[in-house]
C-alpha positions as CSV (number, residue, x, y, z in Angstrom):
1,M,-40.8,47.5,114.6
2,L,-43.7,45.4,114.9
3,S,-45.9,45.4,112.0
4,A,-47.1,43.3,108.8
5,P,-44.1,43.0,106.2
6,G,-43.4,46.1,104.3
7,T,-45.0,48.3,106.2
8,L,-43.3,52.0,106.8
9,S,-40.4,50.5,104.8
10,G,-39.0,53.8,104.2
11,I,-38.2,54.7,107.8
12,D,-35.7,51.9,107.7
13,P,-32.6,53.8,106.0
14,L,-33.5,57.2,107.6
15,L,-33.4,55.4,111.2
16,E,-30.1,53.5,110.2
17,R,-28.4,56.9,109.5
18,A,-29.2,58.2,112.5
19,G,-27.2,55.6,114.3
20,V,-30.8,53.2,115.0
21,R,-30.5,49.7,114.5
22,V,-34.5,48.9,112.9
23,I,-35.5,45.1,113.7
24,R,-38.1,44.4,112.2
25,V,-40.4,41.5,113.5
26,P,-43.3,40.2,111.3
27,T,-46.3,40.0,114.0
28,I,-49.0,39.0,111.2
29,A,-49.6,37.4,108.1
30,P,-52.5,38.6,105.7
31,T,-54.1,35.8,103.7
32,P,-56.6,37.1,100.6
33,V,-60.2,35.9,101.1
34,P,-60.9,34.8,97.1
35,W,-62.7,37.1,95.0
36,E,-65.1,34.4,94.4
37,R,-66.4,34.4,98.1
38,W,-67.3,38.1,98.3
39,R,-68.0,39.2,94.8
40,P,-71.7,38.5,95.0
41,R,-72.5,41.0,97.8
42,V,-70.6,43.8,95.6
43,D,-71.9,42.8,92.1
44,R,-75.4,43.5,93.6
45,E,-74.5,47.3,94.3
46,V,-74.7,50.0,91.7
47,A,-74.2,53.0,92.1
48,V,-71.3,52.7,94.4
49,E,-70.3,56.4,95.6
50,V,-67.1,56.0,98.0
51,V,-64.8,53.3,98.5
52,V,-63.3,53.1,102.0
53,V,-59.9,51.2,102.8
54,T,-57.8,51.0,105.9
55,S,-54.5,49.5,105.1
56,R,-52.5,48.6,102.0
57,T,-53.1,44.8,102.2
58,G,-57.1,45.9,101.7
59,V,-56.0,47.5,98.8
60,A,-53.9,44.8,97.1
61,A,-57.0,41.8,98.2
62,G,-59.8,43.6,97.5
63,V,-59.9,47.3,95.2
64,V,-57.5,45.5,92.9
65,P,-59.1,42.3,92.2
66,W,-62.8,44.2,92.4
67,L,-61.2,47.1,89.2
68,S,-60.0,43.9,87.6
69,H,-62.8,41.7,87.6
70,A,-66.0,44.7,87.8
71,A,-64.7,47.3,86.2
72,P,-66.4,49.6,87.8
73,A,-66.7,53.4,86.7
74,T,-64.2,54.6,89.5
75,R,-64.5,58.4,87.9
76,R,-67.7,58.9,89.4
77,M,-66.3,57.1,93.3
78,E,-64.7,59.1,95.8
79,F,-61.8,57.1,97.3
80,W,-60.4,57.2,100.6
81,A,-57.8,56.3,102.6
82,V,-57.1,55.8,106.4
83,G,-53.3,56.7,106.0
84,P,-50.8,58.1,103.4
85,A,-49.3,54.5,102.9
86,T,-52.9,53.1,102.0
87,A,-53.7,56.5,99.6
88,R,-49.9,55.4,98.1
89,A,-51.3,51.8,97.5
90,L,-54.4,53.3,96.0
91,R,-52.7,55.1,93.4
92,A,-50.1,52.8,92.1
93,A,-53.2,50.7,92.1
94,G,-54.5,53.0,89.4
95,I,-56.4,55.4,91.1
96,R,-56.0,58.4,89.4
97,R,-58.2,60.8,90.8
98,A,-57.6,62.6,94.3
99,V,-57.5,60.1,97.2
100,H,-59.2,61.6,100.2
101,R,-57.8,61.3,103.8
102,P,-58.6,62.2,107.2
103,T,-56.3,65.0,108.6
104,T,-55.1,62.5,110.9
105,V,-54.5,58.7,111.2
106,G,-57.4,56.0,111.9
107,T,-60.5,54.6,111.8
108,L,-62.6,57.2,114.1
109,A,-60.7,60.2,112.3
110,L,-62.2,58.5,108.8
111,A,-65.1,58.1,110.3
112,R,-65.5,61.8,111.2
113,A,-64.7,62.9,107.8
114,L,-67.2,60.9,106.1
115,A,-69.7,62.3,108.2
116,R,-69.4,65.9,107.0
117,G,-71.1,64.7,103.8
118,P,-74.7,63.5,102.8
119,P,-75.3,60.0,103.4
120,R,-74.0,58.1,100.2
121,K,-73.5,54.5,99.2
122,I,-70.0,53.1,100.8
123,V,-67.8,49.6,99.5
124,Y,-65.8,49.0,102.3
125,F,-62.6,46.9,102.2
126,R,-61.4,45.6,105.6
127,S,-59.9,42.4,107.6
128,D,-61.7,40.0,109.8
129,R,-59.7,41.6,112.3
130,A,-60.6,45.2,111.6
131,G,-64.3,44.6,112.9
132,P,-67.5,45.9,112.1
133,G,-67.1,49.0,113.9
134,L,-66.4,51.5,111.1
135,A,-68.8,50.2,109.1
136,R,-71.6,50.3,112.0
137,S,-70.3,54.3,112.8
138,L,-71.2,55.1,109.0
139,R,-74.2,53.0,109.3
140,R,-75.0,55.3,112.4
141,R,-74.6,58.5,110.4
142,G,-77.2,57.1,107.6
143,H,-74.3,55.8,105.0
144,C,-75.0,52.9,103.1
145,V,-72.2,50.2,103.5
146,V,-71.2,47.2,102.1
147,D,-68.7,45.7,104.8
148,L,-66.2,43.6,102.9
149,V,-63.9,41.0,104.7
150,V,-61.3,40.6,101.9
151,Y,-58.9,39.2,104.0
152,R,-58.0,37.3,107.3
153,V,-55.3,38.3,109.3
154,G,-53.1,35.1,111.0
155,S,-50.1,35.0,113.6
156,A,-46.9,35.0,111.5
157,P,-44.4,32.4,112.4
158,E,-42.9,31.2,115.9
159,L,-40.3,33.8,117.1
160,T,-36.6,32.6,117.2
161,A,-34.7,32.8,120.1
162,R,-32.6,35.5,118.3
163,V,-36.0,37.6,117.6
164,R,-37.3,37.4,121.5
165,R,-33.8,38.6,122.9
166,E,-33.8,41.2,120.3
167,L,-37.1,42.3,121.9
168,A,-36.2,42.0,125.2
169,E,-33.1,43.9,124.5
170,A,-34.6,47.1,122.6
171,D,-34.5,50.7,123.7
172,L,-38.3,51.1,121.9
173,W,-40.9,49.2,120.3
174,A,-43.1,50.3,117.4
175,A,-46.4,48.8,116.6
176,T,-48.6,49.7,113.6
177,S,-51.8,47.8,114.5
178,P,-53.5,46.1,117.5
179,S,-53.3,43.0,115.0
180,A,-49.5,43.5,115.2
181,L,-49.2,43.6,119.4
182,G,-52.1,40.8,120.0
183,S,-50.4,38.4,117.4
184,L,-46.8,39.2,119.7
185,R,-48.8,38.8,123.0
186,T,-49.7,35.3,121.9
187,A,-46.2,34.2,120.6
188,L,-44.2,35.5,123.8
189,G,-47.1,34.4,126.3
190,A,-49.7,37.1,128.3
191,R,-47.7,37.1,131.1
192,R,-44.3,38.0,129.5
193,F,-45.8,40.2,127.3
194,S,-47.2,41.8,130.1
195,A,-43.9,42.2,132.1
196,R,-42.3,44.1,129.4
197,A,-45.7,46.2,128.6
198,R,-44.9,47.8,131.6
199,R,-41.6,48.9,131.5
200,R,-41.4,49.3,127.2
201,G,-41.9,52.7,125.5
202,L,-44.4,52.1,122.3
203,V,-44.6,54.1,119.8
204,V,-47.8,53.3,117.9
205,L,-49.9,54.1,114.4
206,G,-53.3,55.4,115.5
207,E,-56.1,56.0,118.2
208,R,-57.5,52.5,118.1
209,T,-53.5,50.6,118.5
210,R,-53.0,52.9,121.1
211,R,-56.3,52.0,122.9
212,A,-55.5,48.6,122.7
213,A,-52.1,48.9,123.9
214,A,-53.3,50.5,127.3
215,A,-55.7,47.7,127.5
216,Y,-52.4,45.4,127.5
217,G,-50.6,47.4,130.3
218,F,-48.0,49.6,128.3
219,R,-47.7,52.7,130.1
220,R,-45.5,54.9,128.4
221,V,-47.2,54.9,124.7
222,S,-47.3,57.7,121.8
223,V,-49.3,57.7,118.9
224,A,-46.8,58.9,115.7
225,P,-47.6,60.6,112.3
226,A,-48.2,58.1,110.0
227,T,-45.2,59.9,107.4
228,T,-42.5,58.3,106.8
229,Q,-40.1,61.1,107.9
230,R,-42.4,62.3,110.9
231,F,-43.3,59.1,112.1
232,T,-38.7,58.9,112.0
233,R,-38.7,62.3,114.1
234,H,-40.7,61.1,116.5
235,V,-39.4,57.6,117.0
236,L,-35.9,59.8,117.5
237,E,-37.5,61.9,119.7
238,R,-38.9,58.7,121.8
239,L,-35.7,57.3,121.9
240,R,-34.0,60.4,123.3
241,D,-36.4,60.3,125.9
242,A,-35.8,56.6,126.6
243,R,-31.8,56.7,126.6
244,P,-30.1,58.2,130.3
């Protein structure tokens, strides 16, 4: 499992009960951008109508300090999450009203869902690696978007010999973001990573990660649902396909 720490942690006991050993490889290390650096941009905004978040870390690094320091009138806002884990993080942060999600996981689905409504003022909390693509897509649809980088994604510590061996021996890899794949490529080296990509089955979350995997040379990629139970079932199905 290639991810930020804690991502989809609920799958571990479910897979282990099915006889699957889960090896978590933290490939990215998020670092929050201090609130004071991006506060002036969001302080200038009035009548925010929609808040968009695409990760749990975006909730912790963006929504939580914003709500703590600015105390905006959240009852007038819609909150949109890219998937169920982000939605749970918003509710845990104190969002008591409904948290909206697209019908499928990913920023493309999120942009399509928001395109169905009238133009609105949107605050978007994201990482530096996420890029401005979603904000640009929303602006093309007439929305006014405040695009805020609230955390930066760095590589996790160097892989140990044991982790490298476990990566080589694993029946299946799973990656939750393009950043997770990119960081592993850096850690393993491009040549070794590409050689393993050609023969390794990969489960991913979202269309962006699927496209990144295809660009890196993975030939057997499947997109899993983002809920814990359905992700687990998808992994078990892929493992059955991978074993003789």
